[in-house]
C-alpha positions, 0 to 999 in steps of 0.5 A: 288221601294217602291211603287212596293214592297207595291203593291206586299205585298198588293196582298199577303195579298189580295189573301189569303183573297179571297182563301176560298171564291174562293175555295167554289165558284169554287166547287159550279160552277163545281157541278152546271155547269162545270161538265156538260160542261166538259162532253159535251166537252169530248164526242165531241172532234174535230180535229185540224183546224176543231174545228167548234162546239167547237169554237162556244160553247166556244164563246157562253159560254164566251159571256154569262159570259160577255166578248166581243167575236171575232170568227174566229181568225187564223182559228177557234180561239176565243178571249174574252176581258173583260175591267175593268178600267186602268191596265195591259193587261193579256192573258190566253190561252186554246187549244181546239183540240182533236186527231185522236184516238179511246178512249178505256178508259172504261169511261162512257162518252168515246168519240165515235165521228168521224170526217173527218181528214183534213190531210188524208181525211178519217173518224176517231175516235176522242178523247180528249187524251191530256186533252184539254177538261180540259183546255177549261172547266177551261177557262169558269170557269175562265171567270165566276169567273173573271166576278163575281169579277170585284171589285177585279181587274183592267185592261183588261183580254184577254182569247184565245181559240186556235185551232190546238195545236196538230199540233203546227199550231194554236198559229202562225195562231192567231198571224199571224191574227194580234192578238196583233194589233187587241186586244192589246199586253199583259203585261203577257201571261199565260197557263196551261196543265193538266198532267197525270204524276202529282197527281190530283189537284197539281200545278206543276210550274218550273222557267225554261223550262217545254217543249222542242222545236220540229221539224217535219221532213220527209225523202223521200228515192228514190230507183230503183224498181225491182223483189224481186228475183233480188235485184241486179237489183234495189236499195232497199229503205227499206234497205237504210231506215233501215240503215238511221234509225240506223245511226240516233241513233248516233246523240244524243249519239255521237254528243250531249254533255251528259248533253245536251238533245235531241230526234230523233224518227222515228215514221213512216216507209212506203214502198212497196206494196207486198212481192216480189216487191222491191219498188222505194220509202220509207218515214220516219217520224220523230219528233226531240226535243231540248232544245236550238237552238244550239242543234236543228241545230246540230240535223237537220244538222246531219239528212240531212248529214246522209240521203244524205250520206247514199244514196251515200253509197248505190250508188244512183246518186246525183239526187236520194239522200234522201230528208230531209224536215223540216215542218213548224210544228215546235216550240221553247222550252217553257221558263218560266220567272223565276221572274214571276214564283216565284211570282205566286208560292208565290200567289198559296201557299198562296191561295191553301196551300204548299202541292198544289204547287210543282216543279217537273222537266218534264221527257219527251221532250213534246212540245207546240206552246204557245211560239209563244205568248210569243216570244217577250222578253218583254212579261213575261210568265208562263206555269204550269201543273195541276195534273190530276191522282188520287194518288191511281192510282200511288199507284196501279201502284207502287204495280204492277197494271196497268200503268197510261196511258200517253197523246195521249194514247187511255187509257188516262183519268184524274179525271175531278173534281180536274183537272178543279177546280184546273185549275180555282183556279190557273188561277184566283189567277194568274190573280188577282195577276197580275191585281192588279198592 
């Protein structure tokens, strides 16, 4: 115990000594290299599972930094390893996929890229509407700093470039590709996400759960087609679908405890082809959010019960009842290891100042697939946020000006310099803290 306390105190002394030098080095690297790299990634986003050019560029950047790089892990994933003597194995992950969104941010470097959507087969605009360009640029900056500071740490650094986070497929795919067996099971797992809801450059870290669990659910509603002038001759799936949508609203309000958060959102409702035709099919697409397994089970069971029984209310036979399909695109809640979060918070405050570190609870129910890397109970993990919106934008919003765009919006934009540099600094400080054990 005395030895562990001594080592921890030694880290607290060492990190501040490096803080000023690190800040200057990261700023210089941003101005001379990372700014152009970010610009490249922002202009050239790629969709989930088809991030071929992004993965190729990341592999080249990490090799140039001195890492041993393996490509095509779990699809387009990249794993970069840097061994530096005995010590712990620490993993840092960055996701790289963009979204099928046409950018309307008005930025000079706004994406005009297009790509064939692997889901629909149609050509769509693509955009980094969630800030993953910040994540991968920061990972390159981290790699360059850690390679230059090998005298300051011991152990093995594992950098992951993950595909398909937006479809919550990539983390599981990399794990299923024998990630730990091939490269080693980490002693710690880390990741961060840039946040448009936080002031640019601020580190927001929680000791609890920063992200919810999520399920993707489809409801297929069968009907009996008829002429719009003769509704009594059919079974209208649009009316039934509307009744199901309204009934679903009672799940959170009447079946969950008022202190237990949950979300059931119907994001898509498709049916019919013409004004005067009653369709024989409707399709609802839902996202379902939870903070624990009990809530998840209540919501999913409730969705199935409501859909099937509303079909019975409509007089459908048993073989035509609505089908509820829960996709494999599901993730558990992200849960930070409280002790590790406190430890890193101390290191960040010492290195970057009290004003740079906050603990502001997440107001939404966003989800992440990072938990698949940290689902083993013996891998302590921390997932933090880096602010990406200038303080002036929040002040303008409060004064009645334009609202700060949310993630996944075509208007989404962040301030790259403070976001990338804070991402690199906070990651390097965390790694130096853990790689001195």
